[in-house]
N, CA, C and O atoms as a DFTB+ gen file, in Angstrom:
324 C
 N C O
     1  1     -13.752      12.965       5.736
     2  2     -13.725      11.818       4.843
     3  2     -12.303      11.409       4.469
     4  3     -12.112      10.348       3.874
     5  1     -11.342      12.191       4.790
     6  2      -9.949      11.900       4.427
     7  2      -9.474      10.567       5.000
     8  3      -8.730       9.847       4.334
     9  1      -9.881      10.228       6.202
    10  2      -9.461       8.979       6.836
    11  2      -9.928       7.782       6.018
    12  3      -9.163       6.847       5.781
    13  1     -11.165       7.813       5.596
    14  2     -11.718       6.709       4.806
    15  2     -10.999       6.605       3.468
    16  3     -10.676       5.505       3.019
    17  1     -10.747       7.739       2.833
    18  2     -10.042       7.741       1.546
    19  2      -8.644       7.151       1.690
    20  3      -8.218       6.359       0.849
    21  1      -7.930       7.526       2.740
    22  2      -6.581       7.005       2.949
    23  2      -6.601       5.506       3.217
    24  3      -5.724       4.782       2.745
    25  1      -7.587       5.036       3.966
    26  2      -7.710       3.598       4.222
    27  2      -7.954       2.852       2.917
    28  3      -7.411       1.766       2.715
    29  1      -8.765       3.424       2.031
    30  2      -9.038       2.790       0.742
    31  2      -7.785       2.725      -0.121
    32  3      -7.558       1.733      -0.813
    33  1      -6.974       3.771      -0.084
    34  2      -5.718       3.783      -0.843
    35  2      -4.782       2.705      -0.299
    36  3      -4.144       1.994      -1.076
    37  1      -4.692       2.575       1.024
    38  2      -3.846       1.540       1.620
    39  2      -4.341       0.148       1.237
    40  3      -3.533      -0.742       0.973
    41  1      -5.647      -0.047       1.204
    42  2      -6.201      -1.343       0.785
    43  2      -5.807      -1.649      -0.662
    44  3      -5.436      -2.777      -0.985
    45  1      -5.892      -0.635      -1.526
    46  2      -5.509      -0.814      -2.931
    47  2      -4.023      -1.130      -3.037
    48  3      -3.622      -2.003      -3.807
    49  1      -3.211      -0.422      -2.264
    50  2      -1.763      -0.648      -2.257
    51  2      -1.449      -2.089      -1.873
    52  3      -0.660      -2.756      -2.543
    53  1      -2.060      -2.561      -0.809
    54  2      -1.831      -3.927      -0.337
    55  2      -2.281      -4.943      -1.381
    56  3      -1.593      -5.933      -1.631
    57  1      -3.422      -4.697      -1.978
    58  2      -3.936      -5.607      -3.005
    59  2      -2.978      -5.722      -4.188
    60  3      -2.703      -6.825      -4.660
    61  1      -2.471      -4.590      -4.665
    62  2      -1.539      -4.603      -5.796
    63  2      -0.230      -5.299      -5.440
    64  3       0.361      -5.981      -6.278
    65  1       0.224      -5.130      -4.204
    66  2       1.451      -5.798      -3.765
    67  2       1.212      -7.302      -3.668
    68  3       2.038      -8.089      -4.131
    69  1       0.096      -7.708      -3.074
    70  2      -0.204      -9.144      -2.940
    71  2      -0.324      -9.828      -4.290
    72  3       0.111     -10.968      -4.455
    73  1      -0.917      -9.132      -5.258
    74  2      -1.096      -9.699      -6.603
    75  2       0.160      -9.578      -7.464
    76  3       0.234     -10.137      -8.559
    77  1       1.155      -8.831      -6.947
    78  2       2.395      -8.555      -7.682
    79  2       2.112      -7.862      -9.013
    80  3       2.698      -8.187     -10.047
    81  1       1.194      -6.894      -8.951
    82  2       0.811      -6.131     -10.140
    83  2       1.015      -4.630      -9.943
    84  3       0.367      -3.814     -10.597
    85  1       1.918      -4.280      -9.039
    86  2       2.131      -2.863      -8.722
    87  2       2.821      -2.102      -9.843
    88  3       2.545      -0.918     -10.035
    89  1       3.704      -2.744     -10.580
    90  2       4.486      -2.061     -11.600
    91  2       5.669      -1.353     -10.975
    92  3       5.983      -1.564      -9.803
    93  1       6.328      -0.508     -11.764
    94  2       7.486       0.221     -11.248
    95  2       7.045       1.316     -10.275
    96  3       5.850       1.542     -10.083
    97  1       8.019       1.988      -9.668
    98  2       7.696       2.973      -8.630
    99  2       6.840       4.118      -9.162
   100  3       5.908       4.564      -8.492
   101  1       7.153       4.588     -10.352
   102  2       6.377       5.694     -10.926
   103  2       4.930       5.267     -11.177
   104  3       3.997       5.973     -10.794
   105  1       4.745       4.112     -11.819
   106  2       3.399       3.624     -12.135
   107  2       2.600       3.336     -10.870
   108  3       1.416       3.660     -10.779
   109  1       3.261       2.727      -9.903
   110  2       2.602       2.361      -8.650
   111  2       2.111       3.612      -7.923
   112  3       0.959       3.672      -7.493
   113  1       2.978       4.599      -7.788
   114  2       2.598       5.846      -7.115
   115  2       1.457       6.535      -7.863
   116  3       0.523       7.050      -7.247
   117  1       1.538       6.542      -9.177
   118  2       0.498       7.181      -9.993
   119  2      -0.842       6.470      -9.812
   120  3      -1.876       7.127      -9.692
   121  1      -0.837       5.146      -9.791
   122  2      -2.075       4.377      -9.601
   123  2      -2.713       4.655      -8.250
   124  3      -3.933       4.602      -8.102
   125  1      -1.871       4.952      -7.268
   126  2      -2.379       5.236      -5.928
   127  2      -2.731       6.713      -5.741
   128  3      -3.397       7.081      -4.773
   129  1      -2.282       7.549      -6.669
   130  2      -2.648       8.952      -6.642
   131  2      -1.736       9.849      -5.828
   132  3      -2.170      10.886      -5.326
   133  1      -0.471       9.459      -5.692
   134  2       0.469      10.333      -5.010
   135  2       1.879      10.179      -5.559
   136  3       2.110       9.414      -6.495
   137  1       2.826      10.915      -4.967
   138  2       4.202      10.957      -5.470
   139  2       4.991       9.708      -5.068
   140  3       4.596       8.949      -4.183
   141  1       6.113       9.527      -5.750
   142  2       7.001       8.407      -5.410
   143  2       7.559       8.564      -4.001
   144  3       7.736       7.574      -3.291
   145  1       7.837       9.799      -3.591
   146  2       8.377      10.000      -2.238
   147  2       7.354       9.586      -1.178
   148  3       7.724       9.009      -0.155
   149  1       6.069       9.876      -1.415
   150  2       5.041       9.435      -0.464
   151  2       4.948       7.906      -0.462
   152  3       4.742       7.295       0.586
   153  1       5.099       7.299      -1.632
   154  2       5.091       5.837      -1.717
   155  2       6.191       5.258      -0.841
   156  3       5.954       4.333      -0.064
   157  1       7.393       5.805      -0.968
   158  2       8.506       5.308      -0.157
   159  2       8.294       5.580       1.330
   160  3       8.712       4.782       2.169
   161  1       7.654       6.689       1.661
   162  2       7.337       6.963       3.068
   163  2       6.369       5.918       3.626
   164  3       6.529       5.465       4.760
   165  1       5.376       5.539       2.837
   166  2       4.433       4.502       3.272
   167  2       5.126       3.155       3.433
   168  3       4.856       2.422       4.385
   169  1       6.014       2.831       2.506
   170  2       6.767       1.582       2.602
   171  2       7.599       1.578       3.885
   172  3       7.692       0.553       4.560
   173  1       8.201       2.711       4.221
   174  2       8.957       2.825       5.470
   175  2       8.051       2.677       6.692
   176  3       8.450       2.082       7.692
   177  1       6.830       3.218       6.613
   178  2       5.891       3.065       7.726
   179  2       5.547       1.602       7.946
   180  3       5.474       1.143       9.086
   181  1       5.336       0.867       6.863
   182  2       5.050      -0.563       6.985
   183  2       6.220      -1.274       7.663
   184  3       6.023      -2.183       8.469
   185  1       7.428      -0.853       7.330
   186  2       8.629      -1.439       7.928
   187  2       8.617      -1.260       9.454
   188  3       9.064      -2.140      10.189
   189  1       8.104      -0.121       9.921
   190  2       7.997       0.129      11.362
   191  2       7.067      -0.870      12.050
   192  3       7.189      -1.101      13.253
   193  1       6.147      -1.459      11.299
   194  2       5.229      -2.467      11.843
   195  2       5.735      -3.889      11.609
   196  3       5.029      -4.857      11.891
   197  1       6.956      -4.012      11.092
   198  2       7.532      -5.330      10.871
   199  2       7.199      -5.948       9.524
   200  3       7.460      -7.130       9.299
   201  1       6.623      -5.153       8.626
   202  2       6.259      -5.635       7.290
   203  2       7.283      -5.089       6.301
   204  3       7.370      -3.881       6.078
   205  1       8.055      -5.997       5.715
   206  2       9.082      -5.570       4.772
   207  2       8.559      -5.698       3.346
   208  3       8.118      -6.765       2.920
   209  1       8.619      -4.588       2.623
   210  2       8.187      -4.547       1.226
   211  2       9.430      -4.324       0.373
   212  3      10.182      -3.372       0.582
   213  1       9.631      -5.212      -0.587
   214  2      10.792      -5.106      -1.481
   215  2      10.327      -4.957      -2.918
   216  3       9.150      -5.122      -3.238
   217  1      11.293      -4.640      -3.776
   218  2      11.006      -4.417      -5.186
   219  2      11.793      -5.409      -6.038
   220  3      13.001      -5.565      -5.857
   221  1      11.117      -6.073      -6.958
   222  2      11.749      -6.974      -7.907
   223  2      12.091      -6.155      -9.152
   224  3      11.213      -5.813      -9.943
   225  1      13.373      -5.849      -9.311
   226  2      13.806      -4.987     -10.416
   227  2      13.597      -5.640     -11.777
   228  3      13.253      -4.970     -12.751
   229  1      13.806      -6.939     -11.836
   230  2      13.711      -7.645     -13.112
   231  2      12.273      -7.669     -13.634
   232  3      12.028      -7.394     -14.808
   233  1      11.326      -8.000     -12.752
   234  2       9.936      -8.114     -13.183
   235  2       9.099      -6.876     -12.855
   236  3       7.921      -6.810     -13.207
   237  1       9.702      -5.906     -12.189
   238  2       9.106      -4.605     -11.896
   239  2       7.797      -4.697     -11.115
   240  3       6.731      -4.333     -11.610
   241  1       7.903      -5.188      -9.895
   242  2       6.754      -5.168      -8.990
   243  2       7.247      -5.195      -7.545
   244  3       8.352      -5.654      -7.255
   245  1       6.403      -4.695      -6.652
   246  2       6.683      -4.755      -5.222
   247  2       6.084      -6.032      -4.667
   248  3       5.105      -6.555      -5.199
   249  1       6.683      -6.534      -3.586
   250  2       6.163      -7.743      -2.946
   251  2       6.483      -7.697      -1.458
   252  3       7.387      -6.987      -1.017
   253  1       5.716      -8.477      -0.696
   254  2       5.973      -8.589       0.740
   255  2       7.111      -9.577       0.942
   256  3       7.006     -10.741       0.554
   257  1       8.207      -9.110       1.555
   258  2       9.373      -9.956       1.781
   259  2       9.215     -10.774       3.058
   260  3       9.907     -11.774       3.249
   261  1       8.315     -10.354       3.918
   262  2       8.058     -11.098       5.151
   263  2       6.739     -11.854       5.001
   264  3       5.805     -11.377       4.356
   265  1       6.680     -13.008       5.592
   266  2       5.445     -13.793       5.587
   267  2       4.447     -13.069       6.483
   268  3       4.623     -13.007       7.700
   269  1       3.404     -12.526       5.874
   270  2       2.454     -11.754       6.661
   271  2       1.113     -11.667       5.951
   272  3       0.987     -11.957       4.761
   273  1       0.141     -11.267       6.707
   274  2      -1.176     -10.947       6.159
   275  2      -1.490      -9.541       6.636
   276  3      -1.720      -9.322       7.826
   277  1      -1.501      -8.598       5.726
   278  2      -1.757      -7.206       6.063
   279  2      -3.224      -6.917       5.761
   280  3      -3.716      -7.184       4.665
   281  1      -3.903      -6.370       6.755
   282  2      -5.313      -6.065       6.603
   283  2      -5.570      -4.668       7.156
   284  3      -5.188      -4.355       8.284
   285  1      -6.206      -3.852       6.370
   286  2      -6.568      -2.504       6.793
   287  2      -8.058      -2.522       7.104
   288  3      -8.879      -2.809       6.233
   289  1      -8.398      -2.217       8.334
   290  2      -9.794      -2.163       8.748
   291  2     -10.130      -0.703       9.015
   292  3      -9.517      -0.059       9.866
   293  1     -11.081      -0.204       8.302
   294  2     -11.458       1.197       8.464
   295  2     -12.083       1.397       9.846
   296  3     -13.086       0.767      10.179
   297  1     -11.475       2.287      10.653
   298  2     -11.943       2.471      12.023
   299  2     -13.123       3.428      12.172
   300  3     -13.399       3.902      13.274
   301  1     -13.817       3.714      11.076
   302  2     -14.901       4.680      11.135
   303  2     -16.204       3.993      10.774
   304  3     -16.292       3.273       9.780
   305  1     -17.188       4.224      11.578
   306  2     -18.530       3.689      11.287
   307  2     -19.473       4.872      11.281
   308  3     -19.507       5.659      12.226
   309  1     -20.235       4.990      10.214
   310  2     -21.183       6.085      10.086
   311  2     -22.581       5.496      10.121
   312  3     -22.937       4.650       9.301
   313  1     -23.358       5.950      11.073
   314  2     -24.737       5.471      11.136
   315  2     -25.674       6.672      11.137
   316  3     -25.411       7.688      11.781
   317  1     -26.764       6.533      10.405
   318  2     -27.754       7.595      10.291
   319  2     -29.054       7.081      10.882
   320  3     -29.525       5.995      10.545
   321  1     -29.626       7.885      11.771
   322  2     -30.892       7.473      12.398
   323  2     -32.041       8.201      11.797
   324  3     -33.185       7.986      12.197
């Protein structure tokens, strides 16, 4: 179930960034349930895909610096017969 949980966290992360309601780094990491260092690692991973995430120091939120639409599609389908 870890894969599904991680996909849900990424969806929440993207939603908070799109809405510009992430807050500062400490609050954002806490809302997502992990450390600030993991948050920065995820931001770096997004950068590897060409998605730049920046931080607005004055208003304290993260935002997408590149024009993009980020969508996380859970690659797991569970069917019960």
